[in-house]
Structures are given as structure tokens and as C-alpha cells.
Backbone bond lengths (Angstrom), bond angles and torsions (degrees), N, CA, C in turn:
res aa  C-N    CA-C-N  psi(-1)  N-CA   C-N-CA  omega(-1)  CA-C   N-CA-C  phi
1 M - - - 1.416 - - 1.532 114.46 -
2 N 1.271 115.95 158.79 1.473 120.45 -171.14 1.528 100.86 -102.13
3 E 1.346 114.56 105.31 1.462 118.88 173.90 1.542 110.81 -103.53
4 I 1.326 107.96 138.18 1.594 112.72 177.53 1.557 104.18 -102.37
5 V 1.239 113.91 128.83 1.512 119.97 -177.40 1.553 105.30 -101.90
6 V 1.318 112.39 117.42 1.435 113.73 177.83 1.517 110.47 -98.25
7 P 1.245 116.05 127.68 1.499 117.77 -178.41 1.473 111.05 -73.54
8 E 1.365 112.74 143.45 1.589 116.35 176.23 1.448 108.55 -107.45
9 D 1.312 113.97 139.82 1.358 120.96 176.00 1.554 111.24 -89.44
10 L 1.352 115.03 97.61 1.473 118.05 -176.02 1.456 112.67 -80.16
11 T 1.348 120.55 -1.65 1.473 119.90 179.14 1.526 108.10 -86.13
12 N 1.432 117.57 -22.82 1.370 117.10 178.94 1.470 119.03 -71.79
13 E 1.396 119.15 138.54 1.448 120.75 -177.17 1.530 111.53 -85.87
14 E 1.296 111.59 141.02 1.513 116.78 -178.46 1.574 106.37 -77.10
15 K 1.288 118.70 134.06 1.467 126.71 -178.18 1.585 102.97 -86.51
16 E 1.345 112.17 110.56 1.488 117.07 -166.73 1.576 105.30 -112.62
17 I 1.235 123.14 -27.95 1.528 126.47 -172.52 1.430 105.08 -115.56
18 L 1.467 111.63 117.24 1.377 127.93 179.21 1.606 113.87 56.56
19 A 1.221 113.57 18.59 1.493 124.57 -175.01 1.504 116.18 58.63
20 I 1.353 114.17 19.10 1.447 120.90 -174.74 1.584 107.55 -118.90
21 F 1.357 113.61 -39.01 1.514 117.79 -166.02 1.653 103.10 -116.21
22 S 1.322 106.94 146.21 1.504 115.31 164.43 1.568 104.72 -88.25
23 K 1.316 116.25 170.88 1.397 119.76 179.86 1.526 110.60 -60.12
24 R 1.363 114.56 -40.76 1.427 117.02 -175.59 1.539 111.40 -67.70
25 Q 1.344 117.21 -40.88 1.482 121.26 175.06 1.513 111.49 -59.90
26 F 1.304 114.09 -48.25 1.454 117.92 -179.83 1.449 114.49 -58.11
27 F 1.321 121.35 -41.92 1.449 126.32 -177.92 1.593 111.05 -76.15
28 I 1.226 115.39 -10.91 1.476 121.35 171.02 1.468 112.06 -83.73
29 I 1.474 116.69 -50.25 1.434 126.60 -162.50 1.583 104.92 -87.50
30 A 1.344 120.71 -44.92 1.347 120.57 -172.21 1.457 116.73 -62.40
31 P 1.399 124.76 -52.82 1.424 126.11 172.18 1.552 114.17 -46.79
32 T 1.461 110.28 -50.59 1.484 112.17 -176.29 1.449 109.60 -63.50
33 F 1.263 123.90 -40.99 1.490 127.04 -174.73 1.457 101.95 -67.01
34 I 1.336 126.02 -54.05 1.418 125.56 -172.87 1.606 108.04 -59.19
35 F 1.359 119.04 -50.85 1.438 120.96 -179.08 1.512 109.14 -59.43
36 M 1.401 124.18 -42.29 1.357 118.95 -177.94 1.473 117.64 -77.28
37 I 1.365 120.18 -17.35 1.415 123.75 167.71 1.490 110.14 -70.86
38 G 1.186 119.61 -38.41 1.494 124.88 173.29 1.490 112.57 -62.23
39 F 1.301 114.00 -42.13 1.451 117.30 178.28 1.499 112.58 -71.38
40 L 1.318 113.64 -36.13 1.527 116.54 178.87 1.536 107.78 -68.43
41 I 1.236 121.62 -34.13 1.557 120.27 -178.77 1.394 113.76 -79.33
42 G 1.402 114.79 -46.56 1.413 118.30 -168.89 1.581 115.85 -118.78
43 G 1.270 111.91 5.24 1.519 115.34 -174.24 1.553 111.31 -82.21
44 N 1.345 112.37 162.80 1.411 118.56 178.81 1.442 108.52 -144.88
45 I 1.351 112.01 132.09 1.442 121.86 -179.89 1.479 107.21 -103.76
46 P 1.309 119.94 120.11 1.536 124.49 -178.35 1.488 112.61 -58.65
47 F 1.278 111.70 147.98 1.449 123.21 178.85 1.501 118.02 60.15
48 V 1.328 119.39 7.22 1.440 123.24 175.87 1.543 107.20 -122.76
49 H 1.382 118.98 131.74 1.385 121.17 -179.88 1.467 113.60 -130.90
50 G 1.331 113.55 162.17 1.493 122.81 177.93 1.512 114.30 67.83
51 W 1.315 117.80 -136.83 1.493 124.47 -177.01 1.499 111.83 -61.37
52 G 1.280 116.67 -30.97 1.480 125.41 -173.78 1.550 105.64 -66.79
53 D 1.300 116.99 -44.23 1.442 123.20 -177.96 1.554 106.81 -68.48
54 F 1.311 120.96 -45.73 1.365 122.06 177.46 1.525 113.62 -61.77
55 G 1.269 118.33 -46.38 1.510 124.49 179.93 1.504 109.30 -64.19
56 L 1.306 121.19 -35.55 1.516 124.93 176.34 1.590 109.18 -70.07
57 R 1.306 116.01 -35.00 1.477 117.97 -175.11 1.625 104.66 -73.76
58 V 1.388 117.14 -41.10 1.438 123.30 176.75 1.594 110.12 -58.97
59 L 1.223 115.18 -46.98 1.531 123.90 175.46 1.527 110.76 -52.66
60 L 1.367 112.30 -49.92 1.414 113.87 -173.33 1.737 110.13 -74.03
61 F 1.327 107.46 -30.95 1.544 113.87 173.15 1.512 109.03 -56.09
62 V 1.403 115.79 -55.24 1.541 121.40 -173.62 1.493 105.16 -63.91
63 I 1.240 124.55 -45.16 1.496 123.08 -178.53 1.454 112.26 -62.95
64 A 1.413 120.66 -39.78 1.486 118.62 -177.92 1.518 109.20 -76.35
65 V 1.221 121.92 -32.85 1.495 123.43 178.49 1.494 110.69 -70.88
66 I 1.401 119.26 -37.51 1.455 119.14 175.36 1.489 110.93 -66.97
67 I 1.237 121.73 -41.00 1.532 125.90 178.11 1.459 107.29 -61.21
68 A 1.412 123.91 -43.69 1.386 126.21 -176.16 1.509 108.21 -66.74
69 I 1.360 118.85 -43.38 1.458 122.01 178.83 1.565 113.51 -62.49
70 C 1.311 110.36 -40.41 1.555 114.47 177.53 1.486 105.54 -64.79
71 L 1.286 120.93 -49.19 1.521 119.83 -174.50 1.505 111.75 -63.00
72 A 1.443 114.74 -27.77 1.509 113.80 176.94 1.456 117.48 -82.78
73 F 1.406 117.72 -38.06 1.506 121.49 -169.68 1.549 113.71 -104.79
74 V 1.312 120.06 -24.50 1.496 120.08 -175.73 1.552 110.45 -70.84
75 H 1.285 116.67 124.26 1.460 118.20 -179.40 1.625 104.95 -119.19
76 L 1.320 105.58 123.80 1.522 117.28 177.52 1.500 114.10 -80.12
77 D 1.254 115.56 99.67 1.543 116.07 -178.04 1.495 114.47 -60.30
78 R 1.268 114.00 -42.01 1.564 121.57 -178.50 1.502 109.98 -58.34
79 R 1.308 118.80 -36.87 1.469 121.21 -177.97 1.529 111.35 -101.83
80 E 1.406 119.29 -9.42 1.354 125.27 178.91 1.521 112.00 60.93
81 Q 1.336 119.40 40.34 1.399 123.56 177.68 1.531 108.50 -150.90
82 Y 1.313 116.50 164.74 1.439 125.24 175.18 1.528 108.13 -75.69
83 L 1.392 112.22 154.83 1.393 117.56 179.01 1.579 115.17 -57.63
84 S 1.357 113.57 -37.29 1.499 117.77 173.44 1.468 118.34 -59.49
85 D 1.376 111.49 -38.88 1.455 117.71 177.44 1.583 110.43 -72.34
86 Y 1.281 118.83 -31.75 1.453 123.97 -177.59 1.560 104.23 -72.92
87 V 1.290 120.70 -41.15 1.476 121.06 177.24 1.449 115.95 -62.84
88 V 1.428 113.64 -40.86 1.489 115.32 174.34 1.445 113.98 -68.23
89 S 1.314 121.81 -43.93 1.437 120.98 171.60 1.470 118.00 -56.96
90 K 1.393 114.98 -36.45 1.446 117.66 176.31 1.532 114.18 -68.61
91 I 1.325 115.02 -38.95 1.545 117.35 167.86 1.443 117.53 -56.54
92 H 1.391 114.17 -47.38 1.448 119.73 176.13 1.527 112.54 -56.70
93 Y 1.321 118.89 -43.97 1.385 125.46 -179.90 1.503 111.31 -63.67
94 L 1.413 119.37 -47.56 1.413 121.35 173.15 1.533 117.25 -60.37
95 K 1.218 112.98 -33.61 1.542 118.26 -179.89 1.583 114.24 -82.49
96 S 1.334 118.02 -13.68 1.533 125.18 -170.33 1.611 102.02 -77.73
97 Q 1.350 106.75 155.20 1.398 118.87 170.14 1.539 112.69 -71.18
98 K 1.314 110.98 126.81 1.460 113.77 178.29 1.543 111.50 -116.09
99 T 1.314 115.47 148.86 1.457 123.23 179.95 1.416 108.76 -113.06
100 Y 1.373 116.81 128.73 1.357 119.34 -179.49 1.561 109.35 -114.61
101 H 1.257 120.33 131.60 1.493 125.50 177.32 1.428 114.26 -103.15
102 S 1.234 118.63 134.46 1.552 119.50 174.85 1.543 114.35 -104.93
């Protein structure tokens, strides 16, 4: 028989939540979004009042959500890992014990 073998991409994440997010992406984006919505509604920045306070909270909301989206969705082809995995491995490397030889 003639069988056609279809290669499977095992590196691709399965979209399990709302058919848009994988579990990893959801657990990066959802807590950030929920925390920042709470901060936007009830947060207070000291020594800033009125529209300046609200504008600064909106700016912080946008920055935090953009960072979370980048950590969840940006894939580094050169390193073959997502940006969140790269950041974690970079932190582990910086905290690890290093031996220097002279």
C-alpha cells in the first residue's frame, strides 16, 4: 500500500483555552491582565492626582500587557524557544555559580 506520512510539528503548542491560548500563554497573560485591570480601577499612585494619575495608570497597564503578550507569543527562532523561556533560562544562568579559570 502507498502510505503518505505526514510529519507532525511537536514543537507547536496545542491551543486549549478558547482555541487561542495554550496553557502557558494563558497563565502568562490572564494574571497580568486581571491584576492590571484591578490596578487601573482601584490603584493609586502616590503624589500624583487627577488625570495625571489615571493617565499614568493607563500607561502602566498598556506597558504591562504588551510585555505579557510578548512573553507569551514571541518565538525566538534562533534559540528555538519562546521569549518567556529565554528570560527564565537567562535568569537561571545569571544566578548560577560560575567558575573562572586563570
